[in-house]
C-alpha positions in Angstrom: 117.9 105.8 91.2 120.6 106.8 88.7 123.9 105.1 89.3 124.8 103.3 92.5 123.6 100.0 93.8 119.9 99.6 94.6 120.4 96.8 97.1 122.9 97.0 100.0 123.3 94.5 102.8 123.2 96.0 106.3 125.1 94.7 109.3 121.8 93.5 110.9 121.3 91.1 107.9 118.6 93.2 106.2 119.0 94.8 102.8 118.5 98.5 102.1 116.4 99.1 99.0 117.4 102.3 97.2 114.9 103.0 94.4 113.6 106.2 92.8 109.9 107.0 93.1 109.4 106.0 89.4 111.1 102.7 90.0 108.9 102.0 93.0 105.8 102.7 90.9 106.9 100.5 88.1 107.8 97.6 90.4 104.5 97.9 92.3 102.5 97.9 89.0 104.3 95.1 87.0 103.2 92.3 89.3 99.6 93.4 89.1 99.9 93.3 85.3 101.6 89.9 85.4 99.1 88.1 87.6 96.3 87.7 85.0 98.9 86.4 82.5 100.2 83.7 84.7 96.8 82.7 86.0 95.5 82.1 82.4 98.7 80.3 81.4 98.6 81.8 77.9 101.3 81.8 75.3 103.4 84.4 77.2 103.8 81.9 80.1 105.3 79.0 78.2 108.7 79.6 79.9 107.2 79.9 83.3 105.5 76.5 83.0 107.7 74.6 80.6 106.6 71.1 79.7 108.3 68.3 81.6 107.2 65.5 79.3 106.6 67.1 75.8 106.3 63.8 74.0 104.0 62.1 76.5 100.6 63.9 77.0 99.5 61.6 79.8 102.7 62.0 81.8 102.6 65.8 81.1 99.0 66.0 82.4 99.9 64.0 85.6 102.9 66.3 86.1 100.7 69.4 85.8 98.3 68.0 88.3 101.1 67.3 90.8 103.2 70.4 90.5 101.3 72.9 88.4 99.4 74.5 91.3 102.6 74.8 93.4 104.5 76.4 90.6 101.7 78.9 90.0 101.6 79.6 93.8 105.4 80.3 93.9 105.2 82.6 90.9 102.3 84.5 92.4 104.0 84.7 95.8 107.2 86.1 94.4 105.2 88.8 92.4 103.2 89.6 95.5 106.4 90.2 97.6 107.7 92.7 95.0 104.4 94.5 94.8 104.1 94.7 98.6 107.7 95.8 99.3 108.4 98.1 96.3 107.7 101.1 98.5 109.8 99.8 101.4 113.2 101.0 102.3 114.4 97.5 103.4 114.0 93.9 102.7 114.8 90.8 104.8 116.8 87.9 103.2 113.7 85.9 102.4 112.0 88.9 100.7 115.2 89.6 98.6 115.2 86.0 97.4 111.5 86.4 96.5 112.5 89.5 94.6 115.0 87.5 92.6 112.3 84.9 91.7 109.7 87.6 90.9 112.1 89.5 88.7 112.7 86.3 86.8 109.0 85.7 86.4 108.6 89.3 85.0 111.6 88.9 82.7 110.4 85.5 81.3 107.0 87.0 80.6 108.4 90.1 78.8 111.1 88.1 77.1 108.5 85.7 75.7 106.3 88.6 74.5 109.3 90.2 72.8 110.4 86.9 71.4 113.8 87.1 73.1 115.3 83.7 72.5 116.8 81.8 75.4 120.4 82.7 76.0 120.0 86.0 74.1 119.3 89.4 75.5 117.1 92.3 74.6 119.8 94.1 72.7 119.4 91.5 69.9 115.6 92.3 69.6 114.5 94.8 67.0 111.6 96.9 68.3 108.6 96.9 65.9 107.0 99.9 67.5 107.2 102.3 70.4 105.5 99.9 72.8 108.3 97.4 72.0 110.9 100.0 72.9 109.3 100.6 76.3 109.0 96.9 77.0 112.6 96.3 75.9 113.7 99.1 78.3 111.7 97.4 81.1 113.2 94.0 80.2 116.7 95.4 80.4 116.0 97.2 83.7 114.6 94.1 85.3 117.7 92.2 84.1 119.9 94.8 85.7 118.0 94.6 88.9 118.1 90.8 88.9 121.9 91.0 88.4 122.2 93.3 91.4 120.2 91.0 93.6 122.3 88.0 92.6 125.5 90.0 93.3 124.4 91.1 96.8 123.2 87.5 97.6 126.5 86.0 96.4 128.4 88.5 98.6 126.3 87.5 101.6 127.0 83.8 100.9 130.7 84.6 100.7 130.6 86.2 104.1 129.4 82.9 105.6 131.8 80.5 104.0 134.2 78.6 106.2 137.5 80.4 106.3 136.0 83.7 105.3 137.3 86.8 107.0 133.7 87.8 107.9 132.8 84.8 110.0 
């Protein structure tokens, strides 16, 4: 979709998803590409599974045993929701929240691969080759989508605040 919002809240509480065919293809494919990366927990996943106790290997191992599987499961679940609903015309609130989480997983993976420093954006990254240009474009696109999801969810929260005109 060129211009316009891709996520729109309907009166029934669902969210309309307005994506072009190419966007839908990309968003169905990216989670499939990301799954092997997060399952192997290679260098690209360091931001997805940050160390809780970097100076204490024993505490870090215990932490990984306790929460590592759950964190992996959450990341996989969010990616699965994006892949399963990319072709859909609507999302429920829970699916939209999963989209937000899944988009973050994808951005963290790409940002790590592109060496985008925390707090920076892809505009500060100099592409080394054509594949970097494409990955930077996808990184920016995912950031734009994530910002739209945040905006529509913030608006929905605002509708339910005490004293709001929409309650």
